[in-house]
BALOBA-1460 file (C-alpha; in Angstrom, 3 decimals):
// residues 151
<rec num="1" residu="m" x="-0.230" y="0.034" z="-0.160"/>
<rec num="2" residu="q" x="1.414" y="3.254" z="-1.003"/>
<rec num="3" residu="t" x="0.627" y="6.794" z="-0.014"/>
<rec num="4" residu="m" x="-0.286" y="9.116" z="-2.898"/>
<rec num="5" residu="k" x="0.145" y="12.848" z="-2.545"/>
<rec num="6" residu="v" x="-0.528" y="15.705" z="-5.127"/>
<rec num="7" residu="f" x="1.143" y="18.922" z="-5.148"/>
<rec num="8" residu="v" x="0.544" y="21.797" z="-7.664"/>
<rec num="9" residu="v" x="3.021" y="24.396" z="-8.419"/>
<rec num="10" residu="f" x="2.117" y="27.777" z="-10.134"/>
<rec num="11" residu="v" x="5.513" y="28.897" z="-11.814"/>
<rec num="12" residu="a" x="5.064" y="32.511" z="-12.537"/>
<rec num="13" residu="v" x="8.380" y="34.132" z="-12.615"/>
<rec num="14" residu="f" x="7.848" y="37.768" z="-13.467"/>
<rec num="15" residu="a" x="9.787" y="40.600" z="-12.754"/>
<rec num="16" residu="i" x="12.271" y="38.640" z="-10.570"/>
<rec num="17" residu="e" x="14.621" y="41.548" z="-10.034"/>
<rec num="18" residu="q" x="11.554" y="43.483" z="-8.494"/>
<rec num="19" residu="a" x="10.303" y="40.681" z="-6.680"/>
<rec num="20" residu="s" x="13.546" y="39.932" z="-5.207"/>
<rec num="21" residu="a" x="13.719" y="43.533" z="-3.714"/>
<rec num="22" residu="a" x="10.597" y="43.024" z="-1.962"/>
<rec num="23" residu="v" x="10.674" y="39.392" z="-0.943"/>
<rec num="24" residu="n" x="13.787" y="37.373" z="0.063"/>
<rec num="25" residu="t" x="14.142" y="34.760" z="-2.476"/>
<rec num="26" residu="n" x="15.648" y="32.191" z="0.037"/>
<rec num="27" residu="t" x="12.597" y="32.528" z="2.371"/>
<rec num="28" residu="l" x="10.884" y="31.171" z="-0.786"/>
<rec num="29" residu="a" x="13.026" y="28.542" z="-1.739"/>
<rec num="30" residu="r" x="13.143" y="27.611" z="2.060"/>
<rec num="31" residu="t" x="9.209" y="27.417" z="2.271"/>
<rec num="32" residu="l" x="9.101" y="25.336" z="-0.781"/>
<rec num="33" residu="h" x="11.809" y="23.014" z="0.291"/>
<rec num="34" residu="n" x="9.973" y="22.674" z="3.481"/>
<rec num="35" residu="k" x="6.659" y="21.790" z="2.014"/>
<rec num="36" residu="l" x="8.202" y="19.345" z="-0.092"/>
<rec num="37" residu="s" x="10.126" y="17.731" z="2.268"/>
<rec num="38" residu="s" x="7.066" y="17.436" z="4.471"/>
<rec num="39" residu="l" x="4.853" y="16.147" z="1.422"/>
<rec num="40" residu="l" x="7.723" y="13.449" z="0.735"/>
<rec num="41" residu="k" x="8.573" y="12.291" z="4.604"/>
<rec num="42" residu="p" x="8.344" y="8.639" z="4.846"/>
<rec num="43" residu="q" x="5.130" y="7.439" z="6.536"/>
<rec num="44" residu="l" x="4.431" y="4.218" z="8.412"/>
<rec num="45" residu="v" x="2.217" y="1.939" z="6.335"/>
<rec num="46" residu="l" x="-0.154" y="-0.239" z="8.338"/>
<rec num="47" residu="p" x="-1.359" y="-2.874" z="5.843"/>
<rec num="48" residu="p" x="-2.215" y="-6.314" z="7.166"/>
<rec num="49" residu="v" x="1.305" y="-7.579" z="8.300"/>
<rec num="50" residu="p" x="2.099" y="-11.489" z="8.521"/>
<rec num="51" residu="p" x="3.332" y="-12.901" z="11.614"/>
<rec num="52" residu="g" x="6.970" y="-12.052" z="12.102"/>
<rec num="53" residu="r" x="7.310" y="-9.064" z="9.967"/>
<rec num="54" residu="s" x="7.336" y="-5.611" z="11.215"/>
<rec num="55" residu="y" x="5.630" y="-2.181" z="9.764"/>
<rec num="56" residu="q" x="7.696" y="-0.298" z="7.575"/>
<rec num="57" residu="f" x="8.056" y="3.317" z="6.759"/>
<rec num="58" residu="v" x="7.269" y="3.980" z="3.027"/>
<rec num="59" residu="t" x="8.148" y="7.394" z="1.185"/>
<rec num="60" residu="p" x="5.023" y="8.514" z="-0.240"/>
<rec num="61" residu="k" x="4.744" y="8.639" z="-4.351"/>
<rec num="62" residu="l" x="3.797" y="12.358" z="-5.591"/>
<rec num="63" residu="d" x="1.696" y="13.628" z="-8.233"/>
<rec num="64" residu="f" x="3.481" y="17.098" z="-9.009"/>
<rec num="65" residu="l" x="1.714" y="19.345" z="-11.591"/>
<rec num="66" residu="f" x="3.470" y="22.358" z="-12.769"/>
<rec num="67" residu="v" x="1.243" y="25.313" z="-13.954"/>
<rec num="68" residu="l" x="3.777" y="27.430" z="-15.839"/>
<rec num="69" residu="d" x="2.633" y="30.934" z="-16.907"/>
<rec num="70" residu="s" x="3.149" y="31.794" z="-20.510"/>
<rec num="71" residu="s" x="1.367" y="35.275" z="-20.448"/>
<rec num="72" residu="g" x="3.177" y="38.140" z="-22.089"/>
<rec num="73" residu="s" x="3.836" y="39.856" z="-18.625"/>
<rec num="74" residu="i" x="6.093" y="37.148" z="-18.112"/>
<rec num="75" residu="t" x="8.524" y="37.740" z="-21.190"/>
<rec num="76" residu="a" x="10.421" y="34.998" z="-22.915"/>
<rec num="77" residu="r" x="13.450" y="35.369" z="-20.737"/>
<rec num="78" residu="y" x="11.822" y="34.959" z="-17.450"/>
<rec num="79" residu="f" x="9.879" y="31.918" z="-18.750"/>
<rec num="80" residu="e" x="13.122" y="30.241" z="-19.621"/>
<rec num="81" residu="e" x="14.288" y="30.759" z="-15.828"/>
<rec num="82" residu="a" x="10.905" y="29.217" z="-14.884"/>
<rec num="83" residu="k" x="11.657" y="26.125" z="-16.924"/>
<rec num="84" residu="d" x="14.848" y="25.930" z="-15.438"/>
<rec num="85" residu="v" x="13.133" y="26.208" z="-11.862"/>
<rec num="86" residu="c" x="10.826" y="23.168" z="-12.948"/>
<rec num="87" residu="k" x="13.641" y="21.040" z="-13.861"/>
<rec num="88" residu="i" x="15.556" y="21.967" z="-10.665"/>
<rec num="89" residu="i" x="12.365" y="20.955" z="-8.836"/>
<rec num="90" residu="v" x="11.963" y="17.508" z="-11.065"/>
<rec num="91" residu="d" x="15.766" y="16.506" z="-9.459"/>
<rec num="92" residu="y" x="14.667" y="17.471" z="-6.144"/>
<rec num="93" residu="i" x="11.604" y="15.294" z="-6.477"/>
<rec num="94" residu="h" x="13.481" y="12.543" z="-7.476"/>
<rec num="95" residu="g" x="15.955" y="12.669" z="-4.708"/>
<rec num="96" residu="k" x="13.112" y="12.544" z="-2.506"/>
<rec num="97" residu="s" x="10.685" y="9.775" z="-3.853"/>
<rec num="98" residu="p" x="12.088" y="8.634" z="-7.331"/>
<rec num="99" residu="i" x="10.075" y="9.208" z="-10.352"/>
<rec num="100" residu="g" x="9.093" y="6.404" z="-12.384"/>
<rec num="101" residu="k" x="6.499" y="4.362" z="-14.019"/>
<rec num="102" residu="y" x="5.201" y="3.062" z="-10.105"/>
<rec num="103" residu="g" x="6.821" y="6.111" z="-8.525"/>
<rec num="104" residu="s" x="6.161" y="9.626" z="-8.590"/>
<rec num="105" residu="r" x="4.866" y="11.351" z="-11.583"/>
<rec num="106" residu="v" x="4.968" y="14.841" z="-12.933"/>
<rec num="107" residu="g" x="2.725" y="16.969" z="-15.325"/>
<rec num="108" residu="l" x="2.803" y="20.435" z="-16.968"/>
<rec num="109" residu="i" x="0.022" y="22.533" z="-17.832"/>
<rec num="110" residu="q" x="0.803" y="25.990" z="-19.665"/>
<rec num="111" residu="y" x="-1.514" y="28.840" z="-19.157"/>
<rec num="112" residu="s" x="-1.997" y="32.267" z="-20.605"/>
<rec num="113" residu="t" x="-5.204" y="33.270" z="-22.673"/>
<rec num="114" residu="k" x="-7.965" y="30.570" z="-23.074"/>
<rec num="115" residu="s" x="-7.148" y="29.457" z="-26.849"/>
<rec num="116" residu="k" x="-3.511" y="28.942" z="-25.596"/>
<rec num="117" residu="t" x="-3.887" y="27.284" z="-22.245"/>
<rec num="118" residu="h" x="-3.066" y="23.495" z="-22.580"/>
<rec num="119" residu="v" x="-1.490" y="20.436" z="-21.104"/>
<rec num="120" residu="e" x="1.952" y="19.823" z="-22.228"/>
<rec num="121" residu="f" x="2.291" y="16.673" z="-20.797"/>
<rec num="122" residu="s" x="0.584" y="14.521" z="-18.180"/>
<rec num="123" residu="f" x="1.217" y="12.214" z="-15.452"/>
<rec num="124" residu="g" x="2.833" y="9.193" z="-16.664"/>
<rec num="125" residu="d" x="3.653" y="10.547" z="-20.122"/>
<rec num="126" residu="y" x="7.260" y="10.522" z="-19.063"/>
<rec num="127" residu="n" x="8.753" y="8.166" z="-16.427"/>
<rec num="128" residu="t" x="12.324" y="9.243" z="-16.358"/>
<rec num="129" residu="v" x="13.870" y="12.485" z="-15.291"/>
<rec num="130" residu="s" x="15.736" y="12.761" z="-18.205"/>
<rec num="131" residu="a" x="12.667" y="12.323" z="-20.315"/>
<rec num="132" residu="i" x="10.912" y="15.054" z="-18.345"/>
<rec num="133" residu="k" x="13.454" y="17.515" z="-18.158"/>
<rec num="134" residu="n" x="13.967" y="17.305" z="-21.922"/>
<rec num="135" residu="r" x="10.237" y="17.811" z="-22.420"/>
<rec num="136" residu="i" x="10.290" y="20.782" z="-20.390"/>
<rec num="137" residu="s" x="12.921" y="22.286" z="-22.353"/>
<rec num="138" residu="q" x="10.832" y="21.894" z="-25.157"/>
<rec num="139" residu="v" x="7.970" y="23.817" z="-23.826"/>
<rec num="140" residu="k" x="7.686" y="27.008" z="-26.192"/>
<rec num="141" residu="f" x="6.561" y="30.396" z="-24.594"/>
<rec num="142" residu="d" x="3.109" y="31.236" z="-25.987"/>
<rec num="143" residu="n" x="3.289" y="35.325" z="-25.165"/>
<rec num="144" residu="g" x="-0.470" y="35.436" z="-24.633"/>
<rec num="145" residu="r" x="-2.593" y="37.661" z="-22.580"/>
<rec num="146" residu="t" x="-1.960" y="38.556" z="-18.945"/>
<rec num="147" residu="g" x="-4.650" y="37.994" z="-16.314"/>
<rec num="148" residu="f" x="-6.784" y="35.123" z="-15.014"/>
<rec num="149" residu="n" x="-9.843" y="36.809" z="-16.536"/>
<rec num="150" residu="s" x="-8.568" y="35.940" z="-19.845"/>
<rec num="151" residu="l" x="-8.844" y="32.125" z="-19.122"/>
């Protein structure tokens, strides 16, 4: 019996220079690290245990969905930086709860205007870290309208 958890991250990197002046980026990174660590903390699984066997701690599997902002306010430069952040997080997830066909899974949705919002890849489409990171690298900037009301 495995524990399955779902975590959604909105990756919207816009005005990084301005944002870092107002918000300590180390604090943001630490917060994300703490949340992921708590989600991926091994948990005691209590299925029926045959005599002579003990309970075991199991690292939960994680369904991790990136929601990547591709609106015009982001700009192509920051969009590429957001993709780099996604790839770093993929490595982090894999280090804590291995990605694979029967392990943690990753998906990515790109959004901007209604007509340009779409699933880039779903859970289980790619089962290796290298395939996921390669697919993230292939995602193109849509340069759509800004604002959730455009969805």
